[in-house]
Every structure is written in C-alpha cells, then in structure tokens.
TORMARNU-997380 format. One record per residue (C-alpha): x, y, z; residue number from 1. Coordinates in Angstrom, 3 decimals, decimal comma. Each point is the difference from the previous one (the first is absolute). Example, Ala and Ser with C-alpha at 12.3 -4.5 7.8 and 13.67 -1.06 7.14 Angstrom:
BEGIN
<c1:12,300 c2:-4,500 c3:7,800 resi:1>
<c1:1,370 c2:3,440 c3:-0,660 resi:2>
***
This chain:
BEGIN
<c1:22,151 c2:11,701 c3:11,461 resi:1>
<c1:0,662 c2:-2,876 c3:-2,605 resi:2>
<c1:-0,711 c2:-2,883 c3:0,918 resi:3>
<c1:1,775 c2:-3,352 c3:-0,280 resi:4>
<c1:-0,672 c2:-1,061 c3:-3,580 resi:5>
<c1:-1,322 c2:-3,608 c3:-0,587 resi:6>
<c1:0,987 c2:-1,361 c3:-3,580 resi:7>
<c1:-2,406 c2:-2,623 c3:-1,552 resi:8>
<c1:1,175 c2:-3,311 c3:-1,756 resi:9>
<c1:-0,011 c2:0,403 c3:-3,666 resi:10>
<c1:-3,632 c2:-1,075 c3:-1,055 resi:11>
<c1:0,497 c2:-3,992 c3:-0,669 resi:12>
<c1:-3,867 c2:-0,165 c3:-2,340 resi:13>
<c1:0,221 c2:1,657 c3:-3,284 resi:14>
<c1:-3,625 c2:1,886 c3:-0,256 resi:15>
<c1:-1,952 c2:-0,046 c3:-3,263 resi:16>
<c1:-2,869 c2:1,511 c3:-0,539 resi:17>
<c1:-1,447 c2:-2,594 c3:-2,415 resi:18>
<c1:-3,373 c2:-1,771 c3:0,122 resi:19>
<c1:0,408 c2:-3,219 c3:2,089 resi:20>
<c1:-0,080 c2:-2,911 c3:-2,243 resi:21>
<c1:-1,977 c2:-3,256 c3:0,806 resi:22>
<c1:0,298 c2:-1,782 c3:2,764 resi:23>
<c1:1,569 c2:3,511 c3:2,299 resi:24>
<c1:-0,448 c2:0,041 c3:3,253 resi:25>
<c1:-1,484 c2:3,589 c3:1,445 resi:26>
<c1:-2,785 c2:0,523 c3:1,722 resi:27>
<c1:-2,245 c2:-2,189 c3:-2,093 resi:28>
<c1:-0,077 c2:-3,433 c3:2,829 resi:29>
<c1:-1,294 c2:2,791 c3:2,219 resi:30>
<c1:-2,895 c2:1,721 c3:-1,422 resi:31>
<c1:-0,259 c2:-1,410 c3:-3,764 resi:32>
<c1:0,978 c2:0,638 c3:-3,035 resi:33>
<c1:1,203 c2:4,014 c3:-0,808 resi:34>
<c1:-2,018 c2:1,610 c3:-1,995 resi:35>
<c1:2,242 c2:3,287 c3:0,437 resi:36>
<c1:2,203 c2:1,172 c3:-2,532 resi:37>
<c1:3,807 c2:-0,365 c3:0,746 resi:38>
<c1:2,638 c2:2,213 c3:0,468 resi:39>
<c1:2,281 c2:-0,218 c3:-3,662 resi:40>
<c1:3,735 c2:0,652 c3:-0,571 resi:41>
<c1:0,806 c2:3,435 c3:-0,570 resi:42>
<c1:2,324 c2:2,429 c3:-0,667 resi:43>
<c1:-1,154 c2:3,468 c3:0,358 resi:44>
<c1:1,446 c2:2,981 c3:-0,286 resi:45>
<c1:-0,604 c2:2,796 c3:2,745 resi:46>
<c1:1,293 c2:3,360 c3:-0,423 resi:47>
<c1:2,935 c2:-2,485 c3:-2,951 resi:48>
<c1:0,565 c2:-2,400 c3:2,373 resi:49>
<c1:-0,562 c2:-3,710 c3:-0,030 resi:50>
<c1:-0,424 c2:-1,153 c3:2,646 resi:51>
<c1:-3,175 c2:-2,487 c3:0,994 resi:52>
<c1:1,792 c2:-1,207 c3:3,237 resi:53>
<c1:2,469 c2:2,143 c3:2,671 resi:54>
<c1:1,347 c2:-1,483 c3:2,755 resi:55>
<c1:-0,572 c2:2,382 c3:2,934 resi:56>
<c1:3,497 c2:0,080 c3:2,193 resi:57>
<c1:1,227 c2:1,655 c3:3,327 resi:58>
<c1:-3,130 c2:-0,743 c3:1,001 resi:59>
<c1:-1,122 c2:-1,487 c3:3,064 resi:60>
<c1:-1,592 c2:-4,033 c3:-1,044 resi:61>
<c1:-3,893 c2:-0,343 c3:0,457 resi:62>
<c1:-0,912 c2:3,130 c3:-1,871 resi:63>
<c1:-3,642 c2:-0,173 c3:0,181 resi:64>
<c1:-1,581 c2:3,186 c3:-0,561 resi:65>
<c1:0,221 c2:2,746 c3:-3,218 resi:66>
<c1:-1,833 c2:3,001 c3:-1,270 resi:67>
<c1:1,529 c2:2,407 c3:-2,357 resi:68>
<c1:0,291 c2:4,213 c3:1,085 resi:69>
<c1:-2,343 c2:1,457 c3:-2,713 resi:70>
<c1:2,027 c2:3,774 c3:-0,112 resi:71>
<c1:3,517 c2:-2,028 c3:-0,180 resi:72>
<c1:-0,876 c2:-3,352 c3:-1,477 resi:73>
<c1:2,140 c2:-1,305 c3:2,218 resi:74>
<c1:-0,629 c2:-4,063 c3:1,554 resi:75>
<c1:0,217 c2:-0,015 c3:3,278 resi:76>
<c1:0,279 c2:-3,521 c3:1,727 resi:77>
<c1:-1,205 c2:-0,950 c3:3,420 resi:78>
<c1:1,398 c2:-3,868 c3:1,757 resi:79>
<c1:-0,758 c2:-1,941 c3:2,412 resi:80>
<c1:3,536 c2:-0,733 c3:1,917 resi:81>
<c1:0,877 c2:3,785 c3:0,532 resi:82>
<c1:-1,309 c2:2,802 c3:1,179 resi:83>
<c1:0,622 c2:2,451 c3:-3,398 resi:84>
<c1:-1,188 c2:1,564 c3:-2,862 resi:85>
<c1:2,174 c2:-0,900 c3:-3,636 resi:86>
<c1:-0,378 c2:1,828 c3:-2,715 resi:87>
<c1:0,976 c2:-0,476 c3:-3,386 resi:88>
<c1:-0,066 c2:3,489 c3:-2,069 resi:89>
<c1:-1,816 c2:-0,201 c3:-3,748 resi:90>
<c1:3,559 c2:1,237 c3:-1,810 resi:91>
<c1:1,497 c2:-3,759 c3:1,347 resi:92>
<c1:-3,532 c2:-1,613 c3:-0,572 resi:93>
<c1:0,180 c2:0,882 c3:-3,168 resi:94>
<c1:3,187 c2:-0,871 c3:-1,148 resi:95>
<c1:-0,401 c2:-3,227 c3:2,223 resi:96>
<c1:2,401 c2:0,965 c3:2,769 resi:97>
<c1:-1,535 c2:-2,310 c3:3,290 resi:98>
<c1:1,789 c2:1,563 c3:1,934 resi:99>
<c1:-1,973 c2:1,934 c3:2,347 resi:100>
<c1:0,734 c2:2,641 c3:2,825 resi:101>
<c1:-0,495 c2:-0,054 c3:3,848 resi:102>
<c1:-3,369 c2:2,324 c3:0,638 resi:103>
<c1:-1,375 c2:0,676 c3:3,465 resi:104>
<c1:-0,215 c2:-2,560 c3:3,092 resi:105>
<c1:-2,891 c2:-0,683 c3:2,246 resi:106>
<c1:-0,794 c2:-1,485 c3:2,862 resi:107>
<c1:-2,758 c2:-2,847 c3:-0,460 resi:108>
<c1:-0,453 c2:-0,588 c3:3,350 resi:109>
<c1:0,653 c2:-3,663 c3:2,043 resi:110>
<c1:-1,183 c2:-2,187 c3:-2,455 resi:111>
<c1:-1,191 c2:1,455 c3:-2,610 resi:112>
<c1:2,229 c2:0,465 c3:-4,181 resi:113>
<c1:-1,147 c2:1,035 c3:-2,978 resi:114>
<c1:-2,218 c2:-1,163 c3:-2,072 resi:115>
<c1:-1,089 c2:2,986 c3:-2,582 resi:116>
<c1:0,309 c2:3,234 c3:-1,368 resi:117>
<c1:-2,188 c2:3,095 c3:-1,673 resi:118>
<c1:0,137 c2:3,361 c3:-0,156 resi:119>
<c1:-2,706 c2:1,893 c3:1,173 resi:120>
<c1:-0,917 c2:3,234 c3:-1,391 resi:121>
<c1:2,201 c2:2,732 c3:2,428 resi:122>
<c1:3,280 c2:-2,203 c3:-0,987 resi:123>
<c1:0,467 c2:-1,766 c3:2,586 resi:124>
<c1:0,719 c2:-4,048 c3:-0,397 resi:125>
<c1:-2,942 c2:-1,986 c3:1,978 resi:126>
<c1:1,588 c2:-2,867 c3:1,075 resi:127>
<c1:-1,801 c2:-3,599 c3:0,502 resi:128>
<c1:1,337 c2:-1,753 c3:3,560 resi:129>
<c1:-0,664 c2:-3,998 c3:0,981 resi:130>
<c1:-0,119 c2:-0,311 c3:3,533 resi:131>
<c1:0,744 c2:-3,491 c3:1,361 resi:132>
<c1:-1,277 c2:0,710 c3:2,724 resi:133>
<c1:-2,715 c2:-2,888 c3:2,148 resi:134>
<c1:-3,574 c2:1,512 c3:0,211 resi:135>
<c1:0,348 c2:3,254 c3:-1,752 resi:136>
<c1:-3,278 c2:1,546 c3:-1,790 resi:137>
<c1:1,719 c2:1,484 c3:-3,309 resi:138>
<c1:3,296 c2:1,693 c3:-1,254 resi:139>
<c1:1,745 c2:3,622 c3:-0,632 resi:140>
<c1:0,507 c2:2,068 c3:-2,570 resi:141>
<c1:2,967 c2:2,522 c3:0,778 resi:142>
<c1:0,441 c2:3,075 c3:-2,385 resi:143>
<c1:3,541 c2:0,877 c3:-0,578 resi:144>
<c1:1,480 c2:3,184 c3:-1,220 resi:145>
<c1:2,511 c2:-1,278 c3:-3,285 resi:146>
<c1:1,891 c2:3,880 c3:0,305 resi:147>
<c1:0,197 c2:-0,305 c3:4,100 resi:148>
<c1:-0,293 c2:-3,124 c3:1,484 resi:149>
<c1:-2,248 c2:0,336 c3:2,159 resi:150>
<c1:-2,884 c2:-2,349 c3:0,542 resi:151>
<c1:-3,608 c2:-0,308 c3:1,955 resi:152>
<c1:-2,637 c2:-2,579 c3:0,203 resi:153>
<c1:-2,322 c2:1,142 c3:-2,671 resi:154>
<c1:-3,309 c2:-2,642 c3:1,076 resi:155>
<c1:0,182 c2:-2,655 c3:2,072 resi:156>
<c1:-1,995 c2:-2,622 c3:-1,878 resi:157>
<c1:-2,834 c2:-2,144 c3:1,715 resi:158>
<c1:-1,132 c2:-3,167 c3:-1,599 resi:159>
<c1:-2,890 c2:0,022 c3:2,470 resi:160>
<c1:-2,869 c2:-1,447 c3:-1,924 resi:161>
<c1:1,715 c2:-1,945 c3:-2,701 resi:162>
<c1:-1,040 c2:-3,898 c3:0,719 resi:163>
<c1:3,498 c2:-1,338 c3:0,562 resi:164>
<c1:0,609 c2:-3,082 c3:1,261 resi:165>
<c1:0,654 c2:0,172 c3:3,419 resi:166>
<c1:-1,597 c2:3,560 c3:0,006 resi:167>
<c1:3,767 c2:1,269 c3:-0,564 resi:168>
<c1:2,871 c2:0,094 c3:-2,844 resi:169>
<c1:2,575 c2:-2,762 c3:0,841 resi:170>
<c1:3,929 c2:1,363 c3:0,620 resi:171>
<c1:1,165 c2:0,874 c3:-2,934 resi:172>
<c1:-2,801 c2:0,901 c3:-1,489 resi:173>
<c1:-0,202 c2:3,951 c3:-1,075 resi:174>
<c1:-0,232 c2:3,319 c3:-2,111 resi:175>
<c1:1,494 c2:-2,569 c3:-3,483 resi:176>
<c1:-1,700 c2:2,958 c3:-2,408 resi:177>
<c1:-1,284 c2:3,999 c3:0,191 resi:178>
<c1:-0,518 c2:2,102 c3:-2,768 resi:179>
<c1:-1,164 c2:3,399 c3:-0,320 resi:180>
<c1:-3,564 c2:-0,237 c3:-2,157 resi:181>
<c1:-2,887 c2:2,170 c3:-1,043 resi:182>
<c1:1,619 c2:2,822 c3:2,494 resi:183>
<c1:-0,177 c2:-2,828 c3:2,566 resi:184>
<c1:2,680 c2:-2,392 c3:1,979 resi:185>
<c1:-0,714 c2:-3,284 c3:-0,330 resi:186>
<c1:1,838 c2:-3,076 c3:1,939 resi:187>
<c1:0,045 c2:-3,645 c3:-0,849 resi:188>
<c1:0,180 c2:-2,389 c3:2,894 resi:189>
<c1:1,743 c2:-3,435 c3:-0,334 resi:190>
<c1:-2,410 c2:-1,462 c3:2,475 resi:191>
<c1:-3,002 c2:-2,089 c3:-1,704 resi:192>
<c1:-2,920 c2:-1,654 c3:0,931 resi:193>
<c1:-2,228 c2:-3,470 c3:-1,547 resi:194>
<c1:-3,589 c2:-0,225 c3:-0,929 resi:195>
<c1:-1,211 c2:-2,355 c3:-2,114 resi:196>
<c1:2,717 c2:-1,730 c3:-0,281 resi:197>
<c1:1,900 c2:3,180 c3:-1,630 resi:198>
<c1:2,749 c2:2,280 c3:1,138 resi:199>
<c1:-0,435 c2:3,674 c3:0,301 resi:200>
<c1:2,312 c2:2,472 c3:0,705 resi:201>
<c1:-1,041 c2:4,067 c3:0,405 resi:202>
<c1:0,441 c2:2,909 c3:-1,453 resi:203>
<c1:-0,904 c2:3,173 c3:2,329 resi:204>
<c1:-0,829 c2:4,013 c3:-0,420 resi:205>
<c1:2,074 c2:1,676 c3:2,854 resi:206>
<c1:-1,753 c2:2,450 c3:1,817 resi:207>
<c1:2,688 c2:2,447 c3:1,471 resi:208>
<c1:0,713 c2:0,463 c3:2,733 resi:209>
<c1:-2,712 c2:-2,189 c3:1,626 resi:210>
<c1:1,851 c2:-3,242 c3:-0,235 resi:211>
<c1:-3,130 c2:-2,030 c3:-2,095 resi:212>
<c1:-0,464 c2:-0,774 c3:-3,642 resi:213>
<c1:-2,650 c2:-1,016 c3:-2,308 resi:214>
<c1:0,547 c2:-3,232 c3:-0,795 resi:215>
<c1:-0,761 c2:-1,934 c3:-3,082 resi:216>
<c1:1,237 c2:-4,516 c3:-0,487 resi:217>
<c1:1,974 c2:-0,964 c3:-3,031 resi:218>
<c1:-0,136 c2:-3,334 c3:-1,190 resi:219>
<c1:3,145 c2:-2,149 c3:-0,124 resi:220>
<c1:1,107 c2:-3,098 c3:-1,959 resi:221>
<c1:1,278 c2:-2,403 c3:2,038 resi:222>
<c1:1,745 c2:0,435 c3:2,513 resi:223>
<c1:1,313 c2:3,428 c3:-1,147 resi:224>
<c1:-0,194 c2:3,429 c3:2,529 resi:225>
<c1:-0,112 c2:3,740 c3:-0,927 resi:226>
<c1:4,429 c2:0,978 c3:-0,214 resi:227>
<c1:-0,450 c2:3,323 c3:-1,525 resi:228>
<c1:-2,154 c2:2,836 c3:-1,350 resi:229>
<c1:-0,070 c2:2,862 c3:-2,410 resi:230>
<c1:-1,653 c2:2,531 c3:-1,290 resi:231>
<c1:-0,854 c2:-0,887 c3:-3,509 resi:232>
<c1:1,373 c2:3,325 c3:-2,457 resi:233>
<c1:-2,853 c2:-0,652 c3:-2,870 resi:234>
<c1:-3,114 c2:-1,217 c3:1,964 resi:235>
<c1:-0,343 c2:3,374 c3:2,381 resi:236>
<c1:-1,659 c2:-1,422 c3:3,205 resi:237>
<c1:1,998 c2:-2,957 c3:-0,474 resi:238>
<c1:2,133 c2:-2,361 c3:1,329 resi:239>
<c1:2,563 c2:-2,890 c3:-1,120 resi:240>
<c1:1,566 c2:-2,785 c3:2,760 resi:241>
<c1:1,488 c2:-2,743 c3:-0,046 resi:242>
<c1:-1,052 c2:-3,229 c3:1,949 resi:243>
<c1:1,914 c2:-2,071 c3:0,397 resi:244>
<c1:1,520 c2:-3,805 c3:2,219 resi:245>
<c1:2,178 c2:-2,539 c3:-1,112 resi:246>
<c1:-0,353 c2:-1,113 c3:-3,690 resi:247>
<c1:-2,522 c2:2,579 c3:-0,392 resi:248>
<c1:0,667 c2:3,467 c3:-0,949 resi:249>
<c1:-2,372 c2:2,960 c3:-1,753 resi:250>
<c1:-0,212 c2:3,250 c3:-0,994 resi:251>
<c1:-3,854 c2:0,728 c3:-0,158 resi:252>
<c1:-2,145 c2:3,556 c3:0,100 resi:253>
<c1:-1,866 c2:0,901 c3:2,579 resi:254>
<c1:-3,644 c2:2,465 c3:0,186 resi:255>
<c1:-1,454 c2:-0,591 c3:3,491 resi:256>
<c1:-4,285 c2:0,600 c3:-0,881 resi:257>
<c1:-3,044 c2:0,736 c3:2,440 resi:258>
<c1:-1,779 c2:-1,538 c3:1,613 resi:259>
<c1:-3,068 c2:-0,292 c3:-1,639 resi:260>
<c1:1,857 c2:-1,373 c3:-3,001 resi:261>
<c1:2,808 c2:-2,366 c3:1,491 resi:262>
<c1:-1,408 c2:-1,790 c3:2,862 resi:263>
<c1:3,107 c2:-1,702 c3:2,199 resi:264>
<c1:0,057 c2:-3,617 c3:-0,124 resi:265>
<c1:-1,166 c2:-1,141 c3:3,418 resi:266>
<c1:-2,830 c2:2,283 c3:2,077 resi:267>
<c1:1,802 c2:2,772 c3:2,245 resi:268>
<c1:3,049 c2:-0,317 c3:-2,616 resi:269>
<c1:1,495 c2:3,297 c3:-1,435 resi:270>
<c1:-2,123 c2:0,160 c3:-4,036 resi:271>
<c1:2,003 c2:-1,942 c3:-2,980 resi:272>
<c1:2,736 c2:2,311 c3:-1,512 resi:273>
<c1:-0,306 c2:-0,430 c3:-3,877 resi:274>
<c1:3,461 c2:-1,634 c3:-0,904 resi:275>
<c1:1,347 c2:-0,357 c3:-3,435 resi:276>
<c1:2,829 c2:-2,669 c3:-0,448 resi:277>
<c1:3,033 c2:1,637 c3:-2,464 resi:278>
<c1:2,906 c2:-1,563 c3:0,233 resi:279>
<c1:1,711 c2:-3,054 c3:0,806 resi:280>
<c1:2,899 c2:0,256 c3:1,751 resi:281>
<c1:1,202 c2:-3,423 c3:0,521 resi:282>
<c1:-0,827 c2:-1,533 c3:-3,477 resi:283>
<c1:3,767 c2:1,756 c3:-0,988 resi:284>
<c1:1,670 c2:-2,454 c3:3,561 resi:285>
<c1:-1,918 c2:-2,939 c3:0,245 resi:286>
<c1:2,698 c2:-1,379 c3:2,503 resi:287>
<c1:0,840 c2:2,637 c3:2,703 resi:288>
<c1:-2,407 c2:3,403 c3:-0,098 resi:289>
<c1:1,492 c2:2,733 c3:0,943 resi:290>
<c1:-1,270 c2:1,226 c3:3,146 resi:291>
<c1:-1,510 c2:2,704 c3:-2,047 resi:292>
<c1:-0,812 c2:3,841 c3:2,923 resi:293>
<c1:-0,258 c2:2,376 c3:-1,604 resi:294>
<c1:-1,250 c2:1,877 c3:-3,362 resi:295>
<c1:0,588 c2:3,235 c3:-1,138 resi:296>
<c1:-1,078 c2:1,236 c3:-3,799 resi:297>
<c1:2,785 c2:2,735 c3:-1,671 resi:298>
<c1:-0,870 c2:3,088 c3:-1,194 resi:299>
<c1:-0,857 c2:-1,769 c3:-3,256 resi:300>
<c1:-2,796 c2:-1,789 c3:1,773 resi:301>
<c1:2,270 c2:-3,829 c3:-0,465 resi:302>
<c1:-0,346 c2:-2,082 c3:2,699 resi:303>
<c1:3,443 c2:-0,918 c3:2,518 resi:304>
<c1:-0,187 c2:-2,600 c3:2,786 resi:305>
<c1:2,587 c2:-0,511 c3:3,179 resi:306>
<c1:0,951 c2:-3,518 c3:1,291 resi:307>
<c1:0,341 c2:-0,547 c3:3,425 resi:308>
<c1:2,941 c2:-1,443 c3:0,107 resi:309>
<c1:0,421 c2:-1,047 c3:3,664 resi:310>
<c1:-1,745 c2:-3,557 c3:1,450 resi:311>
<c1:1,530 c2:-0,367 c3:3,083 resi:312>
<c1:3,306 c2:1,244 c3:-1,874 resi:313>
<c1:1,256 c2:1,681 c3:-3,230 resi:314>
<c1:-0,882 c2:-2,282 c3:-2,668 resi:315>
<c1:1,194 c2:1,866 c3:-3,514 resi:316>
<c1:0,141 c2:3,442 c3:-0,876 resi:317>
<c1:-2,775 c2:3,054 c3:0,751 resi:318>
<c1:-1,556 c2:0,298 c3:-3,916 resi:319>
<c1:-1,762 c2:2,659 c3:-1,480 resi:320>
<c1:-2,087 c2:-1,945 c3:-2,871 resi:321>
<c1:-1,801 c2:1,402 c3:-3,027 resi:322>
<c1:-3,111 c2:-1,620 c3:-1,177 resi:323>
<c1:-1,329 c2:0,171 c3:-2,484 resi:324>
<c1:-3,241 c2:-1,688 c3:-1,477 resi:325>
<c1:-1,240 c2:-0,659 c3:-2,546 resi:326>
***
C-alpha cells in the first residue's frame, strides 16, 4: 500500500557544477583552502539521455542511502523519514525520469532509521541503521529480500574498542555508509573522535555474523563526518566515501592498509586508512552545500550523488546528480 506522497518545493538555487571563484565560501574557512578538483558542469549521455541532474519524485523526504542492483542496474534508495525502500528502474534513470516506485517496507525497530544501502553477493539488500537510543553499543544492519520484502537482522554491529567520546555514539550517529568491497561488507560510521587536535572517522570490515569489525581510522577535514561509502569500481578492494558537514562536501578514495604500514593516530587507535582526495563537491555550491549522503556508480563507472533534503523539514527536492571530474 502506497503511503502519502509528499512533493518537495521547487529548487530555489540554480546549481552549476563549476569552479569556485575567488572569495567563495565552502570549507576553506574550516579546514584550509581546498586542493581538490571541483565537480564541473557536464551534460553526459546516459543511454542517449542528457541528465546531469534528476529530481527524484514520489519518494519520502530524507533520501540518505542508495545502491545499484548489479543484476538489473536499477537504483534503490532508502529514506530516513519512512521505513520503505524505493526503486528507480534503470530505463527511467537512463531516460532522465526520476519517478521512483515503492519497494518493500521494513521494520527498523524502535528509535532507528535507515541511512545506508549495499547489495550483498546473494542479491539481498543490506540496510544500515542509525539508532537514537542512549547508551547503545552499536547499530544494526538488516538484510532485505527485494523480491518478497522479507527482512531479517544481518548483524548487530558493535562499536566496542573505538575511542569514541564517552565510549558510545551520540544519538543519530550511526551506519552512514555500507559497501561490499574485496569480498567483504564494510561500514562507514558517523561517530568520530579526536587525536592530536585532528578529527577522525572510522570504516570497518564487518565480521559476519559476530558483529565485530576490523576498524581503520579516516582523517576528516574540518568538522566533517563520514556520510556515505561505496565500492570503488576502478580500484578493487578500495572504496569511495563522502566526507561532509555544513560547508564541507568531499568525495575521497579510501584504502585500508595493515597495522605495520599505517599505525593509528594515537596509541590504541585503529590503524590509518590511506585517503586520497578526489572531488570537492562543495566548490560548486559555495553558499548552501547540498546535504549529499549517498554515492553510487552507474554502469559506465560515473559517480552520482544523492542529497538528503530533510533537515528537520523538507528543503527543496531530492536530487540525483551526476559528478564529472577534470
């Protein structure tokens, strides 16, 4: 049964994927001038269509997770305001039509919401959750059968051993990214910590079904947090992440290493992951950086980002944007 459709207001800000001019805002005040290449204006062909930007329609606000079905090429989306999955068929995506279809609904449990998606090798869709309960030890990952809609707990991921402030995550800090890379399920989490005056997030290779993870530390620019994670299509075993906060929005490549090659930033910390800057998404929108919370790759290997348009209320449409880099 379809839920009540909430249509977003028209976009007031016209976005041009261009370089930031002198004096532009962005994240330079928070973390130093950006050396990343900006996203550039482009009108890429997608199976004959021209669509650098697609408005995602007929979905609840707050799209915060996305994944491409490797079998069909369909785009699946999750909202943090409604416990339902949405599907954008590949042919509509190729035709620049952003009308999505309702997929299966699921029960995330009390005080939890969906934040991330990844397709598992068996065809099920992993759904990373974000809890709001005080003193919780971690967050859960569900596995959803997209054909039948049946859902079950895949893993209860614990944050034990991470150097988090107060030893636990804050409310609404959860599993912001999921990726299947190198034959393993990886999680990127929003909780962060500081060492030596610098801020770090964490990505972990999940041990199924034990619920533990092998963690790596990820250097963060300014006040940014990990907002999304996806397998890197050109670097086997590697991943791409979005690091963002207000005024900061970056795509980076992440490659966890070994303890011996990359010690942690402080004693007892997880080892450092190798992080390669890639794209400065905020450079194109210096005054009001969209809240990009998902990244996927199409079948041509081009990256697309999804903005979460819900910040206590709906703010403009949900958009799927193609990223081109110099």
